[in-house]
C-alpha positions, -999 to 999 in steps of 0.1 A, spaced: -423 310 471 -454 304 449 -466 339 454 -431 351 444 -435 333 410 -471 343 400 -475 342 362 -485 379 360 -452 389 375 -435 376 344 -458 397 323 -449 428 343 -412 420 340 -414 416 303 -434 448 299 -408 467 320 -380 451 300 -396 463 267 -403 498 281 -367 503 290 -356 489 256 -378 513 237 -373 545 257 -341 546 276 -320 541 245 -334 571 226 -316 591 253 -285 570 252 -283 572 214 -286 610 214 -249 612 210 -253 602 173 -276 633 169 -250 656 184 -229 653 152 -259 662 130 -272 690 153 -238 708 154 -240 710 116 -277 720 116 -275 748 141 -238 758 138 -233 754 175 -205 741 198 -204 707 215 -212 721 250 -245 737 239 -257 707 218 -247 682 244 -268 703 269 -300 692 250 -293 655 258 -281 664 293 -314 681 300 -334 652 287 -314 627 309 -315 652 338 -353 656 337 -357 619 332 -338 613 364 -345 645 384 -383 641 381 -381 609 402 -397 624 433 -426 637 413 -430 602 398 -430 587 433 -456 612 445 -479 604 416 -474 566 421 -486 570 457 -516 592 448 -528 572 417 -511 539 405 -480 527 389 -499 519 357 -515 554 354 -481 571 358 -466 549 331 -495 557 307 -490 594 314 -453 589 306 -461 571 274 -483 599 262 -459 627 271 -429 611 255 -448 603 223 -459 639 221 -424 652 227 -408 630 200 -436 637 174 -428 674 177 -391 671 170 -392 669 131 -405 705 132 -376 718 153 -367 754 142 -341 761 169 -323 748 200 -348 762 226 -376 744 208 -357 711 210 -349 717 247 -386 722 254 -399 692 235 -370 667 238 -353 679 269 -383 686 291 -415 670 278 -399 638 266 -377 638 297 -407 638 320 -424 611 299 -394 588 302 -392 594 339 -428 585 344 -422 553 323 -389 543 340 -396 547 377 -429 528 380 -420 500 357 -385 494 371 -397 496 407 -428 474 401 -407 446 385 -387 443 418 -419 444 440 -433 414 421 -403 393 430 -392 405 465 -371 373 471 -354 375 438 -352 413 434 -316 413 423 -322 389 395 -355 404 383 -343 440 383 -310 429 367 -328 412 338 -352 441 334 -324 466 334 -307 446 306 -336 459 284 -319 493 283 -286 477 274 -302 455 247 -318 486 232 -284 502 232 -272 473 211 -299 478 185 -306 515 185 -272 530 175 -270 510 143 -307 515 136 -306 552 142 -275 555 119 -294 538 91 -326 559 94 -306 591 97 -287 583 65 -320 573 48 -345 599 61 -323 626 77 -323 634 114 -357 650 112 -373 621 95 -358 596 119 -377 613 147 -410 601 132 -398 565 133 -387 569 170 -421 584 179 -438 554 163 -417 530 183 -424 550 214 -462 546 210 -458 509 218 -452 519 254 -489 526 258 -501 490 256 -470 479 276 -479 503 304 -514 489 305 -500 455 315 -485 468 347 -506 454 375 -501 458 413 -478 434 430 -492 411 457 -471 429 483 -487 462 473 -522 448 477 -512 435 511 -501 470 521 -535 484 510 -554 458 529 -536 465 561 -539 503 557 -576 499 550 -580 477 580 -563 503 603 -586 530 589 -618 510 593 -607 501 628 -602 537 638 -636 547 623 -653 519 643 -637 530 675 -650 566 670 -685 553 662 -688 532 693 -672 557 717 -637 543 718 -646 506 722 -647 480 695 -641 444 687 -613 433 664 -630 417 634 -603 391 631 -599 378 667 -631 389 683 -615 403 715 -622 437 730 -591 458 722 -597 494 733 -613 512 762 -621 550 758 -589 560 776 -568 534 757 -582 548 725 -571 584 734 -536 572 744 -533 550 713 -543 579 690 -516 601 705 -490 573 700 -503 568 665 -498 604 655 -464 606 671 -452 573 655 -465 583 621 -446 616 623 -414 600 634 -416 572 609 -425 594 578 -407 584 547 -386 615 544 -376 614 581 -366 578 579 -345 584 547 -329 615 561 -316 596 591 -300 569 569 -263 577 565 -258 548 541 -285 562 519 -268 596 519 -235 579 506 -255 561 480 -271 594 468 -236 610 465 -224 580 445 -254 580 422 -251 617 415 -214 616 406 -218 584 386 -247 599 366 -227 630 357 -198 607 345 -221 584 325 -241 611 308 -210 630 297 -193 599 283 -224 587 264 -229 622 248 -192 629 241 -178 596 229 -195 596 194 -180 630 186 -146 619 200 -146 588 177 -153 610 146 -126 635 157 -99 608 159 -107 596 124 -134 569 127 -164 570 103 -200 570 113 -205 533 108 -175 524 131 -188 549 157 -223 534 157 -207 499 159 -186 508 189 -216 523 207 -235 491 200 -206 470 212 -205 489 245 -242 482 250 -238 446 242 -214 442 271 -236 465 292 -264 440 286 -242 411 297 -231 431 327 -267 436 338 -274 399 335 -242 389 353 -249 413 382 -285 400 384 -273 364 389 -243 372 411 -263 396 434 -288 367 441 -260 348 459 -261 355 496 -223 354 500 -216 380 474 -209 415 487 -231 435 463 -217 469 473 -181 458 468 -191 447 433 -206 481 426 -176 499 439 -154 477 417 -174 487 387 -168 524 395 -131 518 396 -131 499 363 -151 528 347 -126 553 359 -96 533 346 -113 528 312 -121 566 310 -84 575 316 -74 549 290 -91 569 263 -62 595 266 -35 569 259 -24 573 222 -15 536 220 -51 527 225 -65 553 200 -71 527 173 -102 508 164 -90 476 182 -81 497 212 -115 513 213 -131 478 210 -113 467 242 -123 499 260 -159 495 249 -160 459 263 -147 469 297 -167 501 298 -199 484 289 -194 456 314 -187 481 343 -218 503 335 -240 472 331 -230 458 365 -237 492 381 -271 496 365 -281 460 373 -273 465 410 -290 499 414 -324 488 427 -313 457 447 -287 477 467 -313 505 472 -336 479 487 -309 467 510 -301 503 521 -337 516 527 -359 485 529 -387 474 506 -414 498 519 -393 529 512 -380 517 478 -404 540 458 -395 571 478 -359 561 479 -358 556 441 -374 590 435 -349 609 456 -320 590 442 -331 598 406 -336 635 415 -300 636 428 -288 617 397 -306 641 375 -286 670 390 -254 652 381 -267 643 346 -276 679 338 -242 692 350 -219 665 336 -222 668 298 -221 706 295 -191 708 318 -173 680 298 -183 697 265 -171 730 278 -137 715 287 -134 702 251 -144 736 236 -120 756 258 -90 733 255 -96 720 220 -89 685 233 -109 656 247 -82 647 272 -93 672 298 -129 659 297 -117 623 301 -95 632 330 -124 650 347 -149 622 342 -124 595 352 -115 612 384 -152 618 392 -162 582 389 -132 570 409 -143 594 437 -178 580 435 -164 546 442 -143 558 471 -173 575 487 -193 543 487 -163 521 498 -172 522 535 -205 504 528 -186 473 516 -181 464 553 -206 437 560 -234 446 584 -230 484 581 -260 487 558 -281 466 581 -272 487 611 -278 520 593 -310 513 573 -346 518 582 -366 488 594 -382 468 566 -419 473 571 -438 453 545 -473 466 551 -473 495 575 -455 509 605 -479 492 628 -480 456 616 -457 427 618 -428 424 593 -437 403 562 -414 372 562 -410 376 524 -389 407 530 -364 391 552 
């Protein structure tokens, strides 16, 4: 328990919290820029919303690349790379001459930067607290929701004061703070244990080769291999390593496949709603201040949802998957409710923002902890990368399709019906996993240090 509460773990958690607060919400607040950019470039909603969709899509879709770099270098270095890339991308936006330029610097460069910031910091915060992963990741994820409370109102003010181009300078300055925050991300104790065991296996193999297939274990002092045993063990080692490769273990996990489908569809829904809602509020007669306030209100309750899910998921008797499926159903009902004329008032939008924010916060707070249950702690980095890649596909597809429905029909109702149906289907797909014991039977074994060592008790 003491190791699970090392002081530096709290430093890492706070750093990850601040990284999400500073970066994730630039993407979530892009809906406020959609209004300005339609006027600037005289373009329709579907094309302008595609800029934000590409940013979110790259931010999620580059997850496997982030996971690969994390394995080859370190979580800290990947975060530092993300801080530099995203700062460069945002600093170039005030000079935007056209939409392709904005897609390149905001959609792609800033998107890659945010991915390299999000994946390592979010994953590392969970690895520092393996026994309290649900609570730690829920609190860290609340950083994105807290930023969503502050950013819409702040962005509204700086756009009105400095224009949308001038506001980008300020966002880039905020983003530079992610450089010192990334420098604070140290390896978790469980990661150092993995490295020690892998180095031990490598040194043991080298010693066997040096002494003709016979050596003494440096920990117990007993002869462990003969020449023939060494040959047989080497063959078993190669076969076992191939069978237990990360991709192969994930590909056999049916529960993980269902989780991937759910994440892809939910991301398409979430990205479309975030980018379409501000324009919808203005269309039905709300002013910019009311629109920004409603967006902040939704993030306030998303923040609360993250915290609630973090505490609730730590209770052993709570079915976390059932809670996530329930949040999908609530999101779908809320989305349909936007089409009801009786709710198209400011007070009605307040109620919908409350329930919509809570449901999205619960979902985001449970994302990593359920992933750990599905794939095991050792595969959480690879599992997160592939999950984000699939989610990125949904994020890129969702907003342009929703925006195109609005442009073609001249009404937001078709987009709300489409998105509401999608998120309900996402919940139905994941519903079988609510059966207790199914995840445990379907997931890969939880190896804490390597495929050849005893399971770490802290992961049980």
